C-alpha positions as CSV (number, residue, x, y, z in Angstrom):
1,X,100.1,135.7,97.4
2,X,97.8,133.5,99.4
3,X,96.0,130.4,98.2
4,X,92.5,129.2,98.6
5,X,91.0,125.9,99.7
6,X,88.1,124.0,98.1
7,X,86.6,120.5,98.1
8,X,87.7,118.0,95.4
9,X,85.6,115.0,94.7
10,X,86.8,111.7,93.2
11,X,85.2,109.0,91.3
12,X,85.7,105.3,90.6
13,X,85.7,104.1,87.0
14,X,86.7,101.4,84.6
15,X,89.7,101.7,82.3
16,X,89.5,100.1,78.9
17,X,92.1,97.6,77.5
18,X,95.2,98.8,76.1
19,X,94.8,100.3,72.5
20,X,98.0,98.6,71.4
21,X,96.4,95.1,72.0
22,X,98.0,92.0,70.7
23,X,95.4,90.5,68.5
24,X,94.8,88.5,65.6
25,X,96.5,85.3,64.4
26,X,100.4,84.7,64.8
27,X,101.2,81.6,62.9
28,X,103.9,79.5,64.7
29,X,106.1,76.8,63.2
30,X,107.5,74.1,65.5
31,X,110.7,72.6,64.2
32,X,112.3,69.4,65.4
33,X,116.0,70.1,64.8
34,X,118.7,67.7,65.4
35,X,122.3,66.3,64.6
36,X,121.1,62.7,65.2
37,X,119.0,62.1,68.3
38,X,115.2,62.4,68.1
39,X,113.9,62.9,71.8
40,X,110.5,63.9,70.6
41,X,107.9,63.0,67.8
42,X,106.1,65.2,65.4
43,X,103.0,64.2,67.4
44,X,104.6,65.5,70.6
45,X,105.1,68.9,68.7
46,X,101.5,68.9,67.5
47,X,100.2,68.2,70.9
48,X,102.2,71.1,72.7
49,X,101.8,73.5,69.9
50,X,97.8,72.8,70.0
51,X,97.7,73.2,73.8
52,X,99.9,76.3,73.5
53,X,97.5,77.9,71.0
54,X,94.5,77.0,73.3
55,X,96.3,78.6,76.1
56,X,96.7,82.0,74.2
57,X,93.0,81.7,72.8
58,X,91.7,81.4,76.4
59,X,94.0,83.9,78.1
60,X,93.1,86.7,75.4
61,X,89.4,85.9,75.5
62,X,89.6,84.8,71.8
63,X,91.4,88.1,70.8
64,X,94.7,86.2,69.8
65,X,95.9,82.8,68.6
66,X,99.1,81.0,67.8
67,X,98.0,78.2,65.4
68,X,100.8,75.7,65.0
69,X,102.4,73.8,62.2
70,X,105.2,71.1,62.4
71,X,108.3,70.5,60.5
72,X,111.1,68.2,60.8
73,X,113.2,66.2,62.0
74,X,115.8,68.5,60.2
75,X,119.4,67.3,60.3
76,X,122.0,69.9,61.0
77,X,125.7,69.8,61.7
78,X,126.3,69.3,65.4
79,X,128.6,72.5,65.7
80,X,125.4,74.7,64.7
81,X,123.8,73.8,68.1
82,X,126.8,74.8,70.2
83,X,126.0,78.5,69.5
84,X,123.0,78.1,71.9
85,X,121.1,80.4,69.6
86,X,117.7,79.9,67.7
87,X,119.0,82.2,65.1
88,X,121.9,80.1,64.1
89,X,119.4,77.1,63.7
90,X,117.3,79.4,61.5
91,X,120.0,80.6,59.1
92,X,121.2,77.0,58.7
93,X,117.8,75.9,57.2
94,X,116.3,76.9,54.0
95,X,114.7,80.3,54.2
96,X,111.6,79.1,52.4
97,X,110.6,76.9,55.3
98,X,109.6,80.0,57.4
99,X,108.0,82.4,55.0
100,X,104.4,81.6,56.2
101,X,105.2,82.0,59.8
102,X,105.5,85.0,62.4
103,X,107.0,82.9,65.2
104,X,109.3,79.8,65.2
105,X,109.9,77.4,67.9
106,X,112.9,75.1,67.6
107,X,112.9,71.8,69.7
108,X,116.4,70.0,70.2
109,X,118.0,67.1,71.9
110,X,120.0,68.1,75.0
111,X,122.8,70.5,73.8
112,X,125.5,70.3,76.5
113,X,126.8,73.6,77.3
114,X,123.6,75.6,76.8
115,X,122.7,76.7,80.3
116,X,119.0,77.0,79.7
117,X,115.9,74.8,79.0
118,X,114.3,77.6,76.9
119,X,115.3,80.9,75.5
120,X,113.7,83.4,73.2
121,X,114.4,86.4,70.9
122,X,111.8,88.7,69.4
123,X,110.6,86.2,66.7
124,X,112.3,82.8,67.7
125,X,112.3,80.3,70.5
126,X,114.7,77.5,71.4
127,X,113.5,74.6,73.7
128,X,116.6,72.6,74.7
129,X,115.5,69.0,75.4
130,X,112.2,70.1,77.2
131,X,108.9,70.1,75.4
132,X,105.8,71.0,77.6
133,X,103.1,73.6,77.2
134,X,104.0,75.9,80.1
135,X,107.5,76.2,78.8
136,X,106.4,76.9,75.2
137,X,103.9,79.6,76.5
138,X,106.6,81.2,78.7
139,X,109.2,81.6,75.9
140,X,106.5,82.6,73.3
141,X,105.3,85.2,75.9
142,X,108.8,86.6,75.6
143,X,108.3,87.2,72.1
144,X,105.2,89.2,72.8
145,X,107.4,91.6,74.9
146,X,106.6,90.0,78.3
147,X,109.4,89.8,80.9
148,X,109.6,87.6,83.8
149,X,107.0,87.6,86.4
150,X,109.3,88.0,89.6
151,X,108.7,88.3,93.4
152,X,109.8,90.8,95.8
153,X,111.1,89.1,98.8
154,X,112.5,90.8,102.1
155,X,114.2,88.4,104.7
156,X,115.2,90.9,106.1
157,X,117.1,92.5,103.1
158,X,115.0,92.9,99.9
159,X,115.7,91.4,96.6
160,X,114.1,90.1,93.4
161,X,113.4,86.5,92.9
162,X,113.5,86.4,89.0
163,X,111.1,83.6,88.5
164,X,109.3,84.0,91.9
165,X,105.6,84.7,90.8
166,X,104.0,81.4,91.8
167,X,101.0,82.0,89.6
168,X,102.0,83.4,86.2
169,X,103.5,81.1,83.6
170,X,106.1,84.0,83.0
171,X,107.2,83.2,86.6
172,X,107.4,79.7,88.2
173,X,103.6,79.2,88.1
174,X,101.6,77.0,85.6
175,X,98.8,79.5,85.7
176,X,97.3,82.3,83.4
177,X,99.1,85.5,82.9
178,X,98.6,88.1,85.5
179,X,96.6,91.1,85.3
180,X,99.6,93.5,84.8
181,X,100.7,91.2,81.9
182,X,97.2,91.0,80.3
183,X,96.9,94.8,80.6
184,X,100.3,95.0,78.7
185,X,98.9,92.8,76.2
186,X,95.5,94.5,75.8
187,X,93.6,91.3,77.1
188,X,92.3,92.5,80.4
189,X,88.6,92.9,80.7
190,X,88.7,96.1,82.7
191,X,90.4,98.0,85.6
192,X,89.2,99.7,88.6
193,X,91.1,102.7,89.8
194,X,89.5,103.7,93.2
195,X,89.4,107.2,94.4
196,X,87.3,106.9,97.4
197,X,86.5,104.3,100.2
198,X,84.3,101.6,98.7
199,X,84.0,97.8,98.0
200,X,84.7,96.6,94.5
201,X,83.9,93.3,92.8
202,X,86.5,91.7,90.6
203,X,86.2,88.8,88.3
204,X,88.9,86.0,88.1
205,X,91.9,87.1,86.1
206,X,91.7,83.7,84.4
207,X,88.3,84.8,82.9
208,X,85.9,84.7,81.2
209,X,83.9,87.4,83.0
210,X,82.0,90.4,82.5
211,X,83.5,92.0,85.8
212,X,86.6,94.2,85.9
213,X,89.8,91.9,86.5
214,X,92.1,94.2,88.4
215,X,91.9,96.9,91.1
216,X,94.9,99.2,90.7
217,X,96.0,101.7,93.3
218,X,98.5,104.5,92.5
219,X,100.3,106.1,95.3
220,X,103.1,108.9,95.3
221,X,105.8,106.4,94.7
222,X,104.4,102.9,93.7
223,X,101.5,101.2,91.9
224,X,99.6,98.0,93.1
225,X,97.7,95.6,91.1
226,X,95.1,93.4,92.9
227,X,93.9,90.4,90.9
228,X,91.4,87.6,91.9
229,X,93.1,84.1,91.1
230,X,89.9,82.0,90.9
231,X,91.8,78.7,90.7
232,X,94.6,77.0,92.7
233,X,97.7,77.3,90.6
234,X,100.4,74.5,90.3
235,X,104.0,75.3,90.0
236,X,105.8,75.3,86.8
237,X,107.5,71.9,87.8
238,X,104.3,70.7,89.4
239,X,106.0,70.2,92.9
240,X,103.8,72.7,94.7
241,X,100.4,74.4,94.5
242,X,99.3,78.0,95.4
243,X,95.8,78.4,96.9
244,X,93.3,80.5,95.0
245,X,92.8,84.1,96.4
246,X,93.8,87.7,95.8
247,X,97.3,88.3,94.5
248,X,99.2,91.6,94.6
249,X,101.9,92.8,92.2
250,X,103.8,96.0,92.6
251,X,106.2,98.4,90.7
252,X,107.1,102.0,90.5
253,X,104.3,104.5,89.8
254,X,104.7,106.0,86.5
255,X,106.4,109.5,86.8
256,X,106.2,109.1,90.7
257,X,108.5,109.4,93.5
258,X,111.4,107.0,94.0
259,X,109.7,103.8,94.7
260,X,111.1,101.0,96.9
261,X,110.4,98.6,94.0
262,X,113.1,98.6,91.4
263,X,110.9,97.5,88.6
264,X,107.4,96.6,87.6
265,X,105.5,93.2,87.9
266,X,106.9,92.0,91.2
267,X,104.5,89.7,93.3
268,X,104.3,90.7,97.0
269,X,104.2,87.9,99.4
270,X,101.3,87.7,101.9
271,X,102.9,88.1,105.5
272,X,100.1,86.3,107.2
273,X,100.3,83.5,104.6
274,X,103.9,82.2,104.6
275,X,104.3,80.0,101.6
276,X,100.9,81.1,100.5
277,X,101.1,84.2,98.6
278,X,97.4,84.9,98.0
279,X,95.3,86.9,100.3
280,X,92.2,85.1,101.7
281,X,88.9,86.4,103.0
282,X,89.3,88.6,106.1
283,X,93.1,89.3,105.3
284,X,94.1,92.8,104.5
285,X,97.0,94.2,102.4
286,X,98.2,97.5,104.2
287,X,100.5,100.3,103.2
288,X,100.8,101.9,106.6
289,X,99.5,105.6,106.6
290,X,98.5,105.2,102.8
291,X,95.8,102.8,102.1
292,X,94.4,99.3,103.0
293,X,92.6,96.6,100.7
294,X,90.6,93.9,102.7
295,X,89.4,90.9,101.1
296,X,85.9,90.7,102.2
297,X,84.8,87.6,100.0
298,X,86.6,85.3,97.6
299,X,85.2,82.7,95.1
300,X,85.8,81.1,91.9
301,X,83.5,83.5,90.0
302,X,84.2,86.8,91.9
303,X,85.9,88.5,94.7
304,X,85.0,91.5,96.9
305,X,87.8,94.0,97.9
306,X,87.2,96.7,100.5
307,X,89.4,99.8,99.5
308,X,90.1,102.5,102.1
309,X,92.5,105.4,102.1
310,X,94.6,105.8,105.4
311,X,96.4,108.9,104.3
312,X,95.4,111.8,106.3
313,X,98.3,114.1,105.6
314,X,97.6,117.2,103.4
315,X,100.1,117.9,100.5
316,X,102.6,120.7,100.8
317,X,102.0,124.2,99.3
318,X,103.1,124.6,95.7
319,X,105.9,126.9,95.0
320,X,103.9,129.5,93.0
321,X,105.0,132.2,90.5
322,X,102.9,134.7,88.8
323,X,103.4,137.4,86.2
324,X,101.0,139.6,84.2
325,X,100.9,140.8,80.8
326,X,98.2,142.6,78.6
327,X,95.4,141.6,80.7
328,X,96.4,138.0,81.4
329,X,97.9,136.4,84.4
330,X,100.5,133.5,84.0
331,X,100.8,131.1,86.9
332,X,103.6,128.4,87.1
333,X,104.3,126.2,89.9
334,X,106.7,123.1,90.6
335,X,105.1,119.8,91.4
336,X,104.6,119.2,95.0
337,X,106.6,116.4,96.6
338,X,104.2,114.0,98.4
339,X,105.2,110.8,100.2
340,X,101.5,109.2,100.7
341,X,98.7,108.7,98.3
342,X,100.2,111.2,95.6
343,X,98.9,114.2,94.2
344,X,95.6,113.9,92.2
345,X,95.2,117.4,91.1
346,X,96.1,121.2,91.2
347,X,93.4,123.9,91.4
348,X,94.1,127.3,90.5
349,X,92.1,130.0,92.3
350,X,91.6,133.7,91.5
351,X,89.8,136.0,94.1
352,X,88.8,133.0,96.0
353,X,87.1,131.2,93.1
354,X,88.3,127.9,91.6
355,X,88.8,128.6,87.9
356,X,90.5,125.6,86.7
357,X,91.5,122.0,87.8
358,X,94.5,120.2,86.6
359,X,94.6,116.4,86.8
360,X,97.9,114.7,87.3
361,X,97.3,111.9,84.9
362,X,100.5,112.9,82.9
363,X,103.2,113.5,85.5
364,X,104.9,117.0,84.9
365,X,107.7,118.7,87.0
366,X,106.4,122.1,86.3
367,X,102.8,123.3,85.6
368,X,101.7,126.4,83.9
369,X,98.4,128.2,83.2
370,X,97.2,131.5,81.8
371,X,94.0,133.3,82.5
372,X,92.3,136.6,81.4
373,X,91.5,138.9,84.2
374,X,90.0,142.5,84.5
375,X,92.2,145.6,85.3
376,X,92.9,146.0,89.0
377,X,94.3,144.0,92.1
378,X,93.6,140.2,92.2
379,X,94.5,137.4,94.6
380,X,95.7,134.2,93.0
381,X,96.7,130.8,94.1
382,X,97.1,127.1,93.6
383,X,96.5,124.2,95.8
384,X,97.1,120.5,95.7
385,X,94.6,117.7,96.4
386,X,96.0,114.2,96.9
387,X,94.3,111.0,95.9
388,X,93.0,110.4,99.4
389,X,91.2,113.7,99.1
390,X,93.4,115.9,101.5
391,X,93.6,119.4,100.4
392,X,96.8,121.3,100.7
393,X,97.4,125.0,101.5
């Protein structure tokens, strides 16, 4: 059986924020727990709790808050702290302390032997002799199911720098969550997923803005998130500053081919920037033979990004099977392997006429379709179209 060819058109659109958004109010109790030393005052806890609540309100665009309350100092036996575990502190205190709260943050003196400044479990945070807003936000971010914002670094072998994102507070930056994280939380204003060559305008990921806050490019193997950092970002410890610009985060494409990136939310350095990770106007992020994104303009309120497909290779022909029964033809085919921009759709053709298009938003390894046909001899086929618009055989 031979396949037919046809033109496939693609569009640019905005994606709505996640339907499973983290919204509403999550009451948070800050407890000063000690066996004797009192390194912080209750006023210190109130200040950090208030600033942390303000961070979440601003980051979520008013969708989410963590209003703080303070308790303590609470005296406990020294041995309880040696477990290096927030839950151990909680069960050592009266349960009635916690009934009104969804999150608990314990602040302690320095506990020798606990190899961290902060740690978190699904509902509790432990801050070990450190109390500042970025640390509280980072650990409470973990309780909202966020992981670390890491960096992919190759010099020359590639590896993950666990805290290497110099922008996000979930890495080693003291800035707002990145676009990937805000999308996971349901706080992102909008996403552009380009399907043709065009210039797109983004608002700052820090917000507020009426513009989309991310440009997301999916290829056969990987997914790339472009965001505009409107503000310079100090490091977590305040010893360095990242310039404003366009940052790029990558990870494996959902259901795609094997990606070079082992996990999601990996900041990609700027080869032209050295220690400056953001892309400046005139600089371009390029995946050779797949796509290019050029920063045409960047300012506090918006950035202009020019997107271009570089993929010129047509997808391979699907392996097609067909059988007929009672006036119907049933087609099945295996997903086409593709190394470039990735398969956008399959089109079924009967007697030279395209009868149905199947978008690959949900990745499948095997596709099936059935059509009613008149008695007689028919020519049927299926062809693939990639995201760059190349038509396969």
